[in-house]
TIGUGU-139576 format. One line per 5 residues: their letters; for each residue x, z, y of C-alpha. Coordinates in steps of 0.05 Angstrom, whole numbers, always signed. Layout:
N
A = X Z Y  ...
REM end
This chain:
299
MSLTE = +0 +0 -1  +29 -20 +67  +26 +27 +126  -23 -15 +164  -73 -9 +105
RTFLV = -69 +67 +107  -127 +107 +138  -135 +181 +151  -200 +213 +163  -200 +266 +215
VVHTL = -261 +310 +223  -273 +362 +279  -326 +409 +300  -358 +388 +363  -371 +458 +387
RSDVG = -299 +472 +399  -277 +460 +469  -202 +458 +453  -199 +404 +401  -195 +344 +445
ATVAQ = -120 +352 +460  -105 +361 +384  -146 +298 +365  -105 +260 +420  -42 +286 +392
IRELL = -56 +268 +319  -79 +197 +341  -15 +186 +378  +27 +210 +318  -10 +166 +269
DAAGV = -8 +106 +316  +67 +112 +319  +69 +113 +244  +25 +54 +235  -31 +94 +203
NMKLE = -103 +83 +220  -144 +143 +245  -219 +147 +230  -252 +200 +270  -315 +238 +258
SDVQE = -326 +279 +320  -380 +323 +289  -363 +343 +217  -431 +369 +205  -464 +302 +221
APDDA = -411 +256 +188  -441 +209 +134  -432 +229 +62  -388 +167 +50  -346 +179 +112
AVGCE = -280 +188 +70  -291 +128 +22  -228 +82 +32  -187 +136 +65  -122 +168 +39
VVVVL = -133 +237 +62  -183 +281 +99  -157 +324 +156  -202 +379 +180  -193 +413 +247
GGDGG = -227 +478 +253  -246 +539 +210  -269 +550 +140  -340 +526 +157  -316 +457 +177
FLRGA = -269 +455 +118  -327 +466 +71  -366 +406 +100  -300 +366 +97  -294 +383 +24
ELARR = -362 +352 +12  -335 +287 +42  -267 +290 +4  -299 +308 -63  -348 +250 -58
ADVPI = -292 +201 -46  -244 +234 -92  -189 +241 -39  -146 +302 -19  -164 +347 +37
IGINL = -121 +389 +86  -146 +438 +139  -110 +453 +207  -135 +520 +228  -169 +524 +296
GHVGF = -209 +586 +280  -192 +658 +270  -177 +670 +196  -181 +598 +167  -164 +620 +98
LAESE = -176 +550 +69  -129 +517 +120  -61 +498 +101  -31 +493 +170  -40 +518 +241
VDTVP = -52 +480 +305  +19 +495 +330  +49 +458 +273  +8 +391 +280  +70 +347 +289
ETIGD = +102 +372 +225  +38 +371 +187  +22 +299 +206  +93 +280 +190  +88 +307 +123
LVHRR = +23 +271 +107  +49 +205 +135  +113 +209 +90  +72 +236 +30  +114 +301 +30
YTVHP = +61 +341 -4  +29 +361 -72  -43 +357 -91  -73 +416 -126  -145 +409 -157
RMTLD = -190 +468 -141  -246 +488 -190  -315 +478 -167  -383 +501 -196  -443 +459 -218
VAIHD = -511 +496 -213  -575 +477 -245  -644 +507 -229  -695 +508 -285  -770 +522 -284
GDDLV = -786 +535 -359  -759 +475 -395  -757 +431 -335  -694 +416 -293  -718 +421 -219
AEGWA = -656 +420 -177  -580 +412 -180  -521 +424 -136  -449 +444 -132  -401 +494 -95
LNEVS = -330 +503 -78  -331 +574 -61  -393 +607 -92  -466 +602 -111  -505 +658 -80
VENRS = -573 +678 -109  -612 +718 -56  -680 +747 -36  -714 +690 +3  -753 +742 +46
RQGLL = -692 +788 +56  -742 +846 +42  -744 +888 -22  -700 +875 -80  -693 +820 -133
ELVTE = -699 +836 -206  -649 +794 -242  -622 +787 -311  -552 +764 -321  -529 +722 -382
VDDRP = -461 +697 -402  -457 +646 -457  -527 +655 -482  -522 +730 -488  -555 +779 -438
VSRFA = -508 +825 -402  -547 +868 -354  -613 +874 -313  -616 +904 -247  -650 +903 -179
CDGLL = -605 +878 -125  -600 +842 -57  -570 +783 -94  -515 +760 -140  -457 +714 -131
VATPT = -418 +670 -180  -353 +649 -148  -292 +607 -162  -221 +633 -152  -220 +595 -86
GSTAY = -285 +633 -66  -260 +699 -86  -231 +711 -14  -297 +692 +17  -368 +721 +6
AFSAG = -350 +752 -60  -293 +790 -30  -340 +818 +25  -387 +840 -33  -332 +878 -67
GPVMW = -302 +828 -115  -229 +820 -132  -181 +771 -100  -163 +718 -150  -104 +670 -146
PDLEA = -128 +600 -134  -90 +572 -194  -127 +619 -242  -183 +585 -281  -243 +633 -288
LLIVP = -312 +649 -262  -325 +711 -220  -393 +747 -219  -408 +796 -162  -474 +834 -156
SNAHA = -494 +849 -85  -518 +920 -71  -545 +929 -142  -584 +989 -161  -556 +999 -230
LFSRP = -505 +1041 -268  -466 +978 -290  -459 +931 -229  -382 +918 -228  -354 +849 -216
MVTSP = -339 +810 -279  -288 +755 -292  -307 +705 -348  -276 +647 -381  -279 +579 -342
RSTIA = -312 +554 -402  -371 +602 -394  -440 +587 -375  -470 +639 -327  -547 +647 -325
IEVES = -588 +686 -276  -662 +696 -291  -708 +719 -238  -756 +770 -267  -797 +797 -210
RRHEA = -860 +759 -187  -859 +799 -122  -800 +769 -90  -776 +696 -88  -704 +677 -96
IAFCD = -665 +621 -65  -595 +595 -84  -544 +579 -30  -483 +534 -47  -424 +553 -2
GRRTL = -476 +580 +48  -489 +507 +65  -535 +475 +16  -600 +507 -11  -634 +501 -76
EVPER = -704 +527 -85  -715 +574 -143  -786 +573 -174  -822 +638 -191  -787 +668 -255
GRIEI = -737 +613 -249  -671 +606 -283  -604 +586 -249  -547 +562 -295  -479 +558 -266
RRGAD = -416 +529 -301  -350 +499 -283  -359 +437 -241  -344 +370 -269  -309 +346 -205
PVRFI = -257 +387 -168  -237 +388 -94  -165 +365 -87  -125 +410 -39  -62 +383 -4
KLGAA = -6 +436 -4  +53 +430 +42  +119 +465 +22  +129 +518 -31  +103 +582 +1
PFTDR = +63 +622 -51  -9 +644 -45  +16 +715 -39  +45 +698 +29  -19 +668 +54
LVHKF = -59 +727 +30  -12 +775 +70  -15 +732 +133  -88 +717 +133  -111 +787 +119
QLPIT = -54 +820 +159  -36 +863 +98  +15 +919 +114  +80 +907 +76  +128 +949 +116
GWRGR = +177 +985 +69  +182 +929 +18  +250 +925 -13  +240 +867 -61  +283 +808 -76
QDGGE = +298 +759 -21  +321 +687 -15  +311 +655 -79  +307 +720 -121  +373 +752 -101
PRDGT = +367 +826 -86  +380 +847 -13  +439 +891 -34  +465 +851 -90  +458 +903 -141
GIGG = +396 +881 -178  +357 +940 -154  +341 +923 -80  +358 +964 -22
REM end
């Protein structure tokens, strides 16, 4: 492929007033490299096929914009990278002050692509399949009215696990473990782990701990109560109607989202940086595994 045939899709959030200068900077860098830039100035309104024919998707913004960009990238089966303009931006690979370096790496293909696990969700009314969807972070089953508690039965691989009343229940990927599931009390899972995470939200039960299952498992949630209607949210963006006493089945998604990774910094560094974790006093190994005092103990 020649440089003139290459196209990057850049998507931004129109609500951000500080994005114009960054878009202009990226356009100038791509023009200089002979790479076409396709711009969608409102990521929420971008057509579903916007990334078709593009080499990469570049999202300017926070995690909300990235999740919409992931929809476009997944549909076109192209990799995606986020440049953080938000506060935490956990899904973003780089920051706005490193735009020249990031674009240079993309132009010269100095990156690796890591497929991230997704979820496929199916809603059943008795024997009938009534709705389907997918998620990168999580599927959240919640009380539609936000009043009272849902009565749910959880099932793993065709066997019941527990019944409880709760505000809702989340099934998350490792990528989504640092999002809603984390806020609900779930563990942090490294993104290269393949597993499914189940996190009840404010459950009234003796056993309501988060659970981690095999990536080959099928998670099912049955809505027992007739008093409260449920609804399923995919990444907090796409809603699926759940019929009365409906059944939600969730399993590993058939199509991953392909994340672009720059450099070799591990996920641990991102976790510490994004959550501003205290690490003062660490005496671990430095610079390629060599102990700081050369003794093999650390100092």
